N, CA, C and O atoms as a Tinker XYZ file with bonds, in Angstrom:
   264  protein
     1  N     -8.627000  -33.951000   34.665000    73     2
     2  CA    -8.990000  -33.216000   36.114000    64     1     3
     3  C     -9.651000  -31.536000   35.137000    63     2     4     5
     4  O    -10.667000  -31.061000   35.646000    81     3
     5  N     -9.114000  -30.805000   33.930000    73     3     6
     6  CA    -9.762000  -29.906000   33.677000    64     5     7
     7  C    -11.362000  -29.605000   33.298000    63     6     8     9
     8  O    -12.152000  -28.662000   33.256000    81     7
     9  N    -11.313000  -30.830000   33.087000    73     7    10
    10  CA   -12.884000  -30.866000   32.695000    64     9    11
    11  C    -13.916000  -30.963000   32.978000    63    10    12    13
    12  O    -14.980000  -30.717000   32.410000    81    11
    13  N    -13.463000  -31.602000   34.548000    73    11    14
    14  CA   -14.411000  -31.573000   36.252000    64    13    15
    15  C    -13.951000  -30.315000   36.633000    63    14    16    17
    16  O    -14.386000  -30.470000   37.774000    81    15
    17  N    -13.445000  -29.189000   36.681000    73    15    18
    18  CA   -13.483000  -27.732000   36.655000    64    17    19
    19  C    -14.420000  -27.058000   35.411000    63    18    20    21
    20  O    -15.269000  -26.224000   35.727000    81    19
    21  N    -14.322000  -27.273000   34.613000    73    19    22
    22  CA   -15.419000  -26.832000   33.489000    64    21    23
    23  C    -17.039000  -26.798000   34.089000    63    22    24    25
    24  O    -17.873000  -25.914000   34.287000    81    23
    25  N    -16.962000  -28.656000   34.299000    73    23    26
    26  CA   -18.273000  -28.913000   34.445000    64    25    27
    27  C    -18.936000  -28.169000   36.037000    63    26    28    29
    28  O    -20.091000  -27.975000   36.415000    81    27
    29  N    -18.267000  -28.034000   36.355000    73    27    30
    30  CA   -18.541000  -27.498000   37.871000    64    29    31
    31  C    -18.693000  -25.738000   38.032000    63    30    32    33
    32  O    -19.514000  -24.887000   38.375000    81    31
    33  N    -17.080000  -25.895000   37.451000    73    31    34
    34  CA   -17.964000  -23.808000   36.555000    64    33    35
    35  C    -19.410000  -23.731000   36.427000    63    34    36    37
    36  O    -20.128000  -23.111000   37.211000    81    35
    37  N    -19.942000  -24.584000   35.094000    73    35    38
    38  CA   -21.361000  -24.531000   35.230000    64    37    39
    39  C    -22.211000  -24.732000   35.207000    63    38    40    41
    40  O    -23.187000  -24.248000   34.634000    81    39
    41  N    -21.951000  -26.052000   36.273000    73    39    42
    42  CA   -22.841000  -26.123000   37.594000    64    41    43
    43  C    -23.098000  -24.799000   37.809000    63    42    44    45
    44  O    -24.124000  -24.282000   37.369000    81    43
    45  N    -22.129000  -24.076000   38.555000    73    43    46
    46  CA   -22.049000  -23.297000   39.784000    64    45    47
    47  C    -22.993000  -21.612000   38.667000    63    46    48    49
    48  O    -23.529000  -20.562000   39.022000    81    47
    49  N    -22.730000  -22.231000   37.398000    73    47    50
    50  CA   -23.358000  -20.561000   36.893000    64    49    51
    51  C    -25.122000  -21.195000   36.919000    63    50    52    53
    52  O    -26.006000  -20.495000   37.412000    81    51
    53  N    -25.352000  -22.253000   36.464000    73    51    54
    54  CA   -26.917000  -22.542000   36.508000    64    53    55
    55  C    -27.142000  -22.563000   37.223000    63    54    56    57
    56  O    -28.217000  -21.966000   37.166000    81    55
    57  N    -26.940000  -22.944000   38.571000    73    55    58
    58  CA   -27.351000  -22.805000   39.889000    64    57    59
    59  C    -27.740000  -21.035000   40.522000    63    58    60    61
    60  O    -28.446000  -20.633000   41.447000    81    59
    61  N    -26.930000  -20.374000   39.551000    73    59    62
    62  CA   -26.686000  -19.176000   39.970000    64    61    63
    63  C    -27.724000  -18.902000   39.187000    63    62    64    65
    64  O    -28.287000  -17.914000   39.658000    81    63
    65  N    -28.261000  -19.278000   38.231000    73    63    66
    66  CA   -29.328000  -18.655000   36.795000    64    65    67
    67  C    -30.636000  -18.669000   37.308000    63    66    68    69
    68  O    -31.545000  -17.840000   37.263000    81    67
    69  N    -30.502000  -20.203000   37.988000    73    67    70
    70  CA   -31.860000  -20.658000   38.683000    64    69    71
    71  C    -32.079000  -20.067000   40.311000    63    70    72    73
    72  O    -33.226000  -19.948000   40.742000    81    71
    73  N    -31.084000  -19.769000   41.025000    73    71    74
    74  CA   -31.441000  -19.074000   42.020000    64    73    75
    75  C    -32.351000  -17.355000   41.744000    63    74    76    77
    76  O    -33.486000  -17.115000   42.157000    81    75
    77  N    -31.547000  -16.473000   41.031000    73    75    78
    78  CA   -31.853000  -15.231000   39.819000    64    77    79
    79  C    -33.120000  -15.393000   40.446000    63    78    80    81
    80  O    -33.677000  -14.814000   41.379000    81    79
    81  N    -33.617000  -16.904000   39.231000    73    79    82
    82  CA   -34.868000  -16.581000   37.993000    64    81    83
    83  C    -36.303000  -16.869000   39.719000    63    82    84    85
    84  O    -37.424000  -16.361000   39.713000    81    83
    85  N    -35.901000  -17.514000   40.577000    73    83    86
    86  CA   -36.319000  -17.813000   42.039000    64    85    87
    87  C    -36.748000  -16.840000   42.674000    63    86    88    89
    88  O    -37.845000  -16.667000   43.205000    81    87
    89  N    -35.710000  -16.090000   42.604000    73    87    90
    90  CA   -35.969000  -14.886000   43.387000    64    89    91
    91  C    -36.671000  -13.698000   42.953000    63    90    92    93
    92  O    -37.272000  -12.897000   43.669000    81    91
    93  N    -36.488000  -13.671000   41.372000    73    91    94
    94  CA   -37.230000  -12.589000   40.208000    64    93    95
    95  C    -38.685000  -12.905000   40.818000    63    94    96    97
    96  O    -39.487000  -12.030000   41.141000    81    95
    97  N    -38.985000  -14.823000   40.969000    73    95    98
    98  CA   -40.591000  -14.896000   41.129000    64    97    99
    99  C    -40.804000  -14.331000   42.448000    63    98   100   101
   100  O    -41.442000  -13.281000   42.515000    81    99
   101  N    -40.425000  -14.797000   43.359000    73    99   102
   102  CA   -40.532000  -14.234000   45.537000    64   101   103
   103  C    -41.194000  -13.195000   45.281000    63   102   104   105
   104  O    -42.368000  -12.930000   45.541000    81   103
   105  N    -40.049000  -12.337000   44.521000    73   103   106
   106  CA   -40.360000  -10.767000   45.295000    64   105   107
   107  C    -41.754000  -10.885000   44.312000    63   106   108   109
   108  O    -42.479000   -9.944000   44.638000    81   107
   109  N    -42.115000  -11.333000   43.709000    73   107   110
   110  CA   -43.817000  -10.911000   43.152000    64   109   111
   111  C    -43.812000  -10.587000   41.224000    63   110   112   113
   112  O    -44.640000  -10.209000   40.395000    81   111
   113  N    -42.607000  -10.932000   41.222000    73   111   114
   114  CA   -42.422000  -10.201000   39.993000    64   113   115
   115  C    -42.364000  -11.472000   38.761000    63   114   116   117
   116  O    -41.422000  -12.258000   38.659000    81   115
   117  N    -43.664000  -11.468000   37.815000    73   115   118
   118  CA   -43.667000  -12.804000   36.736000    64   117   119
   119  C    -42.758000  -13.053000   35.610000    63   118   120   121
   120  O    -42.650000  -12.034000   34.928000    81   119
   121  N    -42.352000  -13.632000   35.351000    73   119   122
   122  CA   -41.630000  -14.434000   34.130000    64   121   123
   123  C    -41.693000  -13.916000   33.240000    63   122   124   125
   124  O    -40.734000  -13.550000   32.561000    81   123
   125  N    -43.123000  -13.708000   32.951000    73   123   126
   126  CA   -43.517000  -13.108000   31.336000    64   125   127
   127  C    -43.374000  -11.684000   31.589000    63   126   128   129
   128  O    -43.459000  -11.102000   30.508000    81   127
   129  N    -43.152000  -10.678000   32.773000    73   127   130
   130  CA   -43.307000   -9.375000   32.642000    64   129   131
   131  C    -41.521000   -9.134000   32.429000    63   130   132   133
   132  O    -40.987000   -8.298000   31.699000    81   131
   133  N    -40.734000  -10.331000   33.471000    73   131   134
   134  CA   -38.820000   -9.876000   33.178000    64   133   135
   135  C    -38.447000  -10.727000   32.342000    63   134   136   137
   136  O    -37.447000  -11.302000   32.771000    81   135
   137  N    -38.972000  -11.343000   30.677000    73   135   138
   138  CA   -38.697000  -12.477000   30.195000    64   137   139
   139  C    -37.253000  -12.026000   29.108000    63   138   140   141
   140  O    -36.176000  -12.542000   28.808000    81   139
   141  N    -37.842000  -11.038000   28.849000    73   139   142
   142  CA   -36.007000  -10.071000   28.079000    64   141   143
   143  C    -35.308000   -9.989000   28.940000    63   142   144   145
   144  O    -34.236000  -10.488000   28.595000    81   143
   145  N    -35.247000   -9.445000   30.448000    73   143   146
   146  CA   -34.120000   -9.131000   30.970000    64   145   147
   147  C    -33.445000  -10.970000   31.823000    63   146   148   149
   148  O    -32.242000  -11.225000   31.876000    81   147
   149  N    -34.229000  -11.672000   32.209000    73   147   150
   150  CA   -34.717000  -12.785000   32.457000    64   149   151
   151  C    -33.065000  -14.021000   30.913000    63   150   152   153
   152  O    -32.040000  -14.698000   31.005000    81   151
   153  N    -33.791000  -13.606000   30.104000    73   151   154
   154  CA   -33.041000  -14.209000   28.483000    64   153   155
   155  C    -31.830000  -13.862000   28.854000    63   154   156   157
   156  O    -30.978000  -14.710000   29.122000    81   155
   157  N    -31.409000  -11.417000   28.964000    73   155   158
   158  CA   -30.318000  -11.524000   28.586000    64   157   159
   159  C    -29.115000  -11.953000   30.016000    63   158   160   161
   160  O    -27.906000  -12.183000   30.023000    81   159
   161  N    -30.140000  -11.906000   31.079000    73   159   162
   162  CA   -28.875000  -12.526000   32.113000    64   161   163
   163  C    -28.105000  -13.889000   32.014000    63   162   164   165
   164  O    -26.963000  -14.213000   32.341000    81   163
   165  N    -29.604000  -14.860000   31.194000    73   163   166
   166  CA   -28.742000  -15.746000   30.534000    64   165   167
   167  C    -27.928000  -15.936000   29.797000    63   166   168   169
   168  O    -26.840000  -16.494000   29.939000    81   167
   169  N    -28.590000  -15.293000   28.591000    73   167   170
   170  CA   -26.808000  -14.965000   27.640000    64   169   171
   171  C    -25.830000  -14.245000   28.239000    63   170   172   173
   172  O    -24.723000  -14.313000   27.705000    81   171
   173  N    -25.942000  -13.579000   29.197000    73   171   174
   174  CA   -24.318000  -13.338000   30.060000    64   173   175
   175  C    -23.690000  -14.001000   30.049000    63   174   176   177
   176  O    -22.538000  -14.079000   29.621000    81   175
   177  N    -24.548000  -14.845000   30.692000    73   175   178
   178  CA   -24.070000  -15.950000   31.577000    64   177   179
   179  C    -23.261000  -17.273000   30.706000    63   178   180   181
   180  O    -22.446000  -18.155000   30.975000    81   179
   181  N    -24.077000  -16.775000   29.453000    73   179   182
   182  CA   -23.391000  -18.196000   28.264000    64   181   183
   183  C    -23.936000  -19.605000   27.984000    63   182   184   185
   184  O    -23.400000  -20.646000   27.605000    81   183
   185  N    -25.528000  -19.172000   28.391000    73   183   186
   186  CA   -26.593000  -19.897000   28.260000    64   185   187
   187  C    -27.197000  -19.772000   26.509000    63   186   188   189
   188  O    -27.058000  -18.631000   26.068000    81   187
   189  N    -27.661000  -20.518000   25.771000    73   187   190
   190  CA   -28.075000  -20.011000   24.521000    64   189   191
   191  C    -29.765000  -20.343000   24.812000    63   190   192   193
   192  O    -30.130000  -21.161000   25.656000    81   191
   193  N    -30.544000  -19.683000   24.097000    73   191   194
   194  CA   -31.996000  -19.438000   24.766000    64   193   195
   195  C    -32.736000  -20.934000   24.828000    63   194   196   197
   196  O    -33.817000  -21.113000   25.388000    81   195
   197  N    -32.129000  -21.756000   24.297000    73   195   198
   198  CA   -33.128000  -23.026000   24.332000    64   197   199
   199  C    -32.610000  -23.634000   25.708000    63   198   200   201
   200  O    -33.456000  -24.199000   26.401000    81   199
   201  N    -31.248000  -23.567000   26.187000    73   199   202
   202  CA   -30.714000  -24.308000   27.542000    64   201   203
   203  C    -31.864000  -22.508000   28.591000    63   202   204   205
   204  O    -32.733000  -22.804000   29.411000    81   203
   205  N    -31.670000  -21.531000   28.395000    73   203   206
   206  CA   -32.456000  -21.009000   29.395000    64   205   207
   207  C    -33.668000  -21.025000   29.361000    63   206   208   209
   208  O    -34.224000  -20.265000   30.156000    81   207
   209  N    -34.684000  -22.010000   28.307000    73   207   210
   210  CA   -36.103000  -21.952000   28.445000    64   209   211
   211  C    -35.988000  -23.206000   28.936000    63   210   212   213
   212  O    -36.785000  -23.061000   29.862000    81   211
   213  N    -35.619000  -24.328000   29.042000    73   211   214
   214  CA   -35.255000  -25.580000   30.114000    64   213   215
   215  C    -34.885000  -25.223000   31.424000    63   214   216   217
   216  O    -35.324000  -25.709000   32.466000    81   215
   217  N    -33.968000  -24.256000   31.277000    73   215   218
   218  CA   -33.759000  -24.018000   33.258000    64   217   219
   219  C    -34.929000  -23.294000   33.578000    63   218   220   221
   220  O    -35.216000  -23.323000   34.775000    81   219
   221  N    -35.825000  -22.535000   32.707000    73   219   222
   222  CA   -36.927000  -21.823000   33.200000    64   221   223
   223  C    -38.073000  -23.006000   33.665000    63   222   224   225
   224  O    -38.552000  -23.182000   34.785000    81   223
   225  N    -38.323000  -23.710000   32.469000    73   223   226
   226  CA   -39.114000  -24.716000   32.522000    64   225   227
   227  C    -38.938000  -25.502000   33.857000    63   226   228   229
   228  O    -40.025000  -25.746000   34.381000    81   227
   229  N    -37.517000  -26.106000   34.761000    73   227   230
   230  CA   -37.236000  -26.587000   35.422000    64   229   231
   231  C    -37.538000  -26.012000   36.713000    63   230   232   233
   232  O    -38.306000  -26.628000   37.452000    81   231
   233  N    -37.029000  -24.899000   37.089000    73   231   234
   234  CA   -37.094000  -23.949000   38.228000    64   233   235
   235  C    -38.815000  -23.075000   38.502000    63   234   236   237
   236  O    -39.255000  -22.883000   39.635000    81   235
   237  N    -39.400000  -22.747000   37.501000    73   235   238
   238  CA   -40.901000  -22.314000   37.532000    64   237   239
   239  C    -41.377000  -23.381000   36.621000    63   238   240   241
   240  O    -41.009000  -23.132000   35.473000    81   239
   241  N    -41.924000  -24.257000   36.692000    73   239   242
   242  CA   -42.786000  -25.057000   35.355000    64   241   243
   243  C    -43.775000  -24.031000   34.725000    63   242   244   245
   244  O    -43.785000  -23.712000   33.536000    81   243
   245  N    -44.720000  -23.497000   35.833000    73   243   246
   246  CA   -45.960000  -22.819000   35.894000    64   245   247
   247  C    -45.499000  -21.251000   34.200000    63   246   248   249
   248  O    -46.293000  -20.613000   33.508000    81   247
   249  N    -44.208000  -21.251000   34.203000    73   247   250
   250  CA   -43.451000  -20.056000   33.594000    64   249   251
   251  C    -43.409000  -20.072000   32.098000    63   250   252   253
   252  O    -43.302000  -19.045000   31.428000    81   251
   253  N    -43.520000  -21.602000   31.467000    73   251   254
   254  CA   -43.831000  -21.870000   30.059000    64   253   255
   255  C    -45.382000  -21.725000   29.849000    63   254   256   257
   256  O    -46.284000  -21.965000   30.652000    81   255
   257  N    -45.463000  -21.197000   28.351000    73   255   258
   258  CA   -44.412000  -21.033000   27.098000    64   257   259
   259  C    -44.144000  -19.620000   27.433000    63   258   260   261
   260  O    -44.917000  -18.827000   27.971000    81   259
   261  N    -43.140000  -19.458000   27.105000    73   259   262
   262  CA   -42.469000  -18.258000   27.322000    64   261   263
   263  C    -42.658000  -17.812000   25.931000    63   262   264
   264  O    -42.215000  -16.722000   25.567000    81   263
């Protein structure tokens, strides 16, 4: 049961991060211009750089290479 809660929490964090990135893009800000901020926010949420790159690739395919 605890493992399911941890998984749900991680999924919520992932969804929040992807929404944040998409909102940044919709505001007209490019990922490249905000790369450092996006990576810092992802790291604060507990993601490693490789996970952030994968999430960015899924959220905004045109954002890479970073």
